N, C-alpha and C positions, 0 to 999 in steps of 0.2 A: 481254500474256502473263499467265497466272494468277499471283496472289501464290504465294509459297513456303509462307507460312503464313497460314491464314485470319484476317482481321481482325475483331475482335469490336466491335459498336457500343459507343461510349464517352460518357458524359455530359460535362459541361462540365468537371466536375472531373477528367476523366481516367480515372476508375475505371469497369470493366465494369458496365453496368447491364442486367441481363436481365429486370428487372421490367415495363419499359414500353417500347415501340419504335413510333414513328409513321411511316408510310411515306406521304410526301406526293406527291401528283401524279400517281398512277400510272394507267394506262390499262388498261381491263379489256377483255375479246374482245368484249363488247356496245356497245362505244364510249364508256362513261362515263369520265370522269376524276375519281378518287376519292382521299380519304384512307383508310389502313386502319389502326388502332390495334391493337396486339398486347400481351397480357398475360398471364402464367401459361401460356406455350406455347399460348395460343388466340388467335383473332381476337376481340377485344373489342367492335368497331364498324367499320363501313364508311360513310362519308358523303362527300357532294361536296366536292370540293377546297376546302380552306381552312376546313373547317366543324369540324374535331377538334382537340381539345387532345392534348399529347403525353401526359397522364396522365388518367384517368377521374376523376370528380368523387368528391371524398373519398379520393383517393390523393395524399398529399403528395410522393411519391418524383418527382424530375424524370424526365421522359421523354427520349428520343434520337429525333432526327430524322433520316430518311434521303430526300433528294430523288429521286424516281424519274421526274421530268419526262423524257419521252422513252421510258419503258420499259413493255413490257407485263408486267402482273402475272397469273400463273398459279399454279394448284396445282402443287406440286412434283413432277417425276417419282419412279418409284420403279424400281430396277433387280430385276426378277424372275429374272433368270438370268445369274449371274456365275460365274467361275471363278477366284478370288483366288489359289487354292494354285498354280496354273500361270501366271498373269499375267507378262508381262514376261520370259519364259523362251526366246522364239523364238531369240534371237541367242546363246545359251549353246552350249557344246559338248556333245552327248549330251542325253540325257534330262533333264527339269527336276530340279533339286536338292531333296530333301524334307527338308533339314537344317531343323529347328525353326525357326532365326533366320532362315532364307533364305524359308521359307513365311510367316513372320509379316511380314517385311519387303516381300515383294511383295503380300500381301494388303492391308496398310495402304496402300502407294503405290496400289494399283488403287482402293481404296475411296476415297481422297482424291482421286484424278484424277475418280473418276465424281461424288462429290461436287460438285466443282468444275464439273460440268457441269450440276448441279443434282439428281442423284439423292441425297435424304436417307434413303432406305431400300434395303437391299440384301439380296438371298438369295445365298449364295455356296454352291456345291455342291463337297463335299470329299470325295475318296476315302479310304476307310477300308479297313484289311485288307491283305493282301499285305506287299510290303516296309515301306511307311510305317507299317503299324499305326495307332496312334490318334494318332501324333506330329503329322502335318499338321492333324488336327482342333484339337489341343491349341493347336497355333501360331495356328490361325485364330481360336480362341476368345480369345486373348489379344490379337489384333489386334482383336477386338470389343469387349474390356473398355476398351482404349486410345482406342477411336474414340467412347466414350460420351461423349454431348453434342454431337458433331458429326454422327453418322449413326447410324442403326439398322442393324446387320448380323446377320442370322439365317443359321444354316448348315443345309445337307441334307449327312446323312451317306450316302455312295454306296459300298456294298459291291460287289464284282465278281461273285460266285457267292452264290447262296442255296440251290441245290438240290443233291442228291445227296451223296455223302460229302465233296466239297470244300466244298459249300454250309455244312456245319454250323459250320465257323469263322466264316463271313461271318455266319450267324445271331446267334452269341455278340459277335461283334465290333460288330455292328450295335446290339445291345441295350447294350453298354458304350458304345457312342457316344451314345445317347440319356441314359444316366446321367451321363455326362460334361459334357453342356450341348448337343449337337445337338437342334435344335427341329423338324427335318423329316426324314421318312423319304423315301430316293431310291434312285437306281441306275439301271441300264440293263438291263432285261429283256431286250432284243435280244441280248445277249452272254452269256446263261446259256444252257445246253442245253435248259434247260425254262423257256421264257419265262412261260408261264401259272403254272407253280409259283413262280417268282421273284415274280410280282405277288400271288400269294396269300399268299406269305410276308410281303412288304411290308405288304400289307393288315392282316393279323393283327397284325402288331408296331405299326402305327400305330394300330388301334384298342385294343390294350392299353394305350398310352400316351396315347391321346387327341390324337395330333399330326396335322398334315397329311402328305400325299404329294405327292412332285414327282419324277417318272419322265422319265428320256431315252427316247425312242423315235423312230424313224424313220416309224413308223405306215404302212410300205407294204403290211401283211399285213391284209386286211379282216377276215378270220375271227378273228384274233389281236386286232385292236383291239376288235371287237364284244364278245368274251369280257372284255377289260380293262374296257369300259364297264359291261357288265352286272355284274361284280363290284365297281366302283368306286360304281356308283349309290348315292346317299344316304348315303356315309362322311362322315362331320363330324371335323374342320372342313375338309374339302375334298381334291380330288384335281387336280393340274395334270401336264399332259403337254407336253414340248417336245422336239425342234422340229418334230416332226411335219411333216417336208419330204417325206416319202413320199406323203403324202395328193395333193400335187400331181401325181404321177406316175400315179396310179389313174385307170382308167376314170370318167367323169364321174358314171355312176349309182352306182358304187361308192364313190366319194368323197362323194356327197350322202348316201348311206345312212350311212356313217360319221360325217358332221358331225350327221345327225339323232340317231344313238345317244350321241354325246357330249353334245349338248345335252340330251337326255332325262335323261343320268346326272348331269347338272350339272358336269362336267369342264370345267376350264379348259386353253387352249392358250396357250402361250408361243412364238411365232415369233422367229426370229432373222435379221431382213433384213440384218444387217451381216455375216453370215457364220456359219460353224459353231462348235462347241465342241469341247472335247479328248474327248469320249466320244461323238460324233455325226458322221455323213459330212456333208461340205458339198455337199449335193445339193438345192439348192432351199430355197425358203421355203414354208411352210404357206399354203393357199389362203385368205387372210385372208377375202376377200370371200364366199366360200362359206360359212365358219364362221360370220361373223356374221350372215349371212342366216338360217342355221339356228338361230341363239339362242345359239350358244357364245360365251362371254366369251373374247375374243381379246387378249393382252396381248403386248407386243413387248420382248424383251430384247437384250443386246448379246452375249451368249455369250462367245467366246475375246476376251482384250485382248492382243494382241502374243505368242500363244503359237503351237506349231507348226500349230494349226488355224487361226489366221487372223493371221499375222505383221504385218498392218497394222490390226488390230482397234483401235477409237477408244473403246469403252466409253461412248459419247455417246447418251443416251436420244433427244435431238433429232434426231440422224442417223438413229436407227431410224424415227422419226416421218417425217422427210422421205422416207425411203426408200418407206415405206408409202404416201405420198402421191404421190410421183413415178413409182414403179415399179408399184404396184396400185391406183393410181386411187382411193385413199380420200380422202375431204374431209379438208382439214387439220385441223379438229375432230375427226374420227374417229381420225386418224392420232394425234393428240396424246393423246387419250383411252387409245389403246393403251398408251402409256408412263407415263400418270399415274393416271388413275381405274380403268382395268381393271388395270393393274399392281399398284396398291394392293390392289385387291379380291383379286386372285389370291395376295397376300401376306398376306391377312385384316387388313388395316390399316384403320382408320376413313376414311371418304370425306373428302376436303378440297374445299370449295369457298371462294371469296373472299367469303364472308358471316360475319356476326357468329355466333360459337358454334362454329366448325369449328377443327381444329387448325391452328396456324401453320405450315404446311409449305408453302413459297412459292418460287418462282423468278420473278425479274425479267429479262427480256430485252430487249435495246435493239430498239426498233421500236414500231409502233402497230397491226400486224394479225398475226394468227397466221401466216397463209401466209407473210409476208415474215420472220417470226421463225424459222420452220423452215428457211428458206433462208439467212438470215445473222445467226444468233444467236451473235455472237461476244462480246458484253459481256454478263455476266450476274452477278446478285447472288442468292445462295441463302440462304434462311431455314429453320431448323430449330429447332423448339421455341421460337419467337419471338425468335429470335437471328440477326443476320447471321453466317453460318459460312463462307462463301467469297465471293470476288470474282474474276472475271476481266474484265479491261479491255483492249479492242483499239482501237488508233487507226490509221486509215488516213489517209495523207497524200499530196498529190501535187504534182509541181512547180507553182509559180506559173504561171498564164497568164492571158490576158485572156479566155479563153472559160469558164474554171472561175468567175472573180472575177465575171463578168458574170451568170452564170446562178445564182450562189450554190448550187451543188449540195451535198448533203448529204454528211458526213463520218462514217464510223463512229467513235464515241467522242466526238463534240463535246458538250460540257457533262457531261461524267462527273460523277455525284454524289461527293462525298466520304465 
């Protein structure tokens, strides 16, 4: 079971040592077994197993060792589509409570759960306006501050309406949300009486503030999607759409044209293979292979985490990758890319590789091959900014028998690192 509190690496003196960390005997996806030294939040060196000292030359500070024998070391996943404000609300009576304390609790619990799965960066969509005003956003921002040092949490402000008389309030509160600290402009144009006007308003505000755009859309209207792509083309720092499940239901030629238009506009798509989310219907997953073949950056998110849209949502990026590989026939490497490199790029984060000079955002999973890790990744160790911030240890045991003893079958969790 996951630790209730993330355990930090400790030096022999028992004090937290964030300056240096040596990951020993980790296996990489290319088959090499290596030591990886971390320092200053980055990867300092990667060398053959046993070749690196815990501290760099000239650094007198003692380093900390973590034995990763039997573990596969990967770039950490990122969560590009979360809904912390409604997480864990499926079992409540009536609509989710938007009391600030409750929203902060749910958001924090959700972020820590997803951190334990490996996601060291998360983007959470938050409703603003209507009954909740800016209270939910303030609570999520408070959770973000409390999580500092454990995970990076960014927020997307989602107004309901932005056009017509009713939309005037939405426009005002969206601007207030950005002043308060929301870092992304979002929303659901499909729910506005004038979807094109909604997108125009979002893009204008995003351009004014120099912030990214992340919109919910089912993408089942080719003409509307073409207009959106035309308006979004070239906007920096970027536009993301999701979950785009409606693309799957379009005729093949219409879907192919839409994919080409999104690729030409540089729009990223976040699909939700684990289910829907609070502001989109659960009607399929975006056609990931079609989009990828057209050159669209496709990331995978978790969507709803045990709210009414998906009461059994797990919020696990590796499960999203598993579903992309098992259901949509992506290679394991491409499926994992959707929850790691592509997800980080969609969030505007720096690339991570297990190479010197890259950010120390890493996930170690029990196993020696990526395909096996996506299938049985129960034991995990998560590194954020060069520190171990979460551990999950799973042990599987069977009754003793002559058959298991004779064959020396592997057990999940054997030889866990301390």
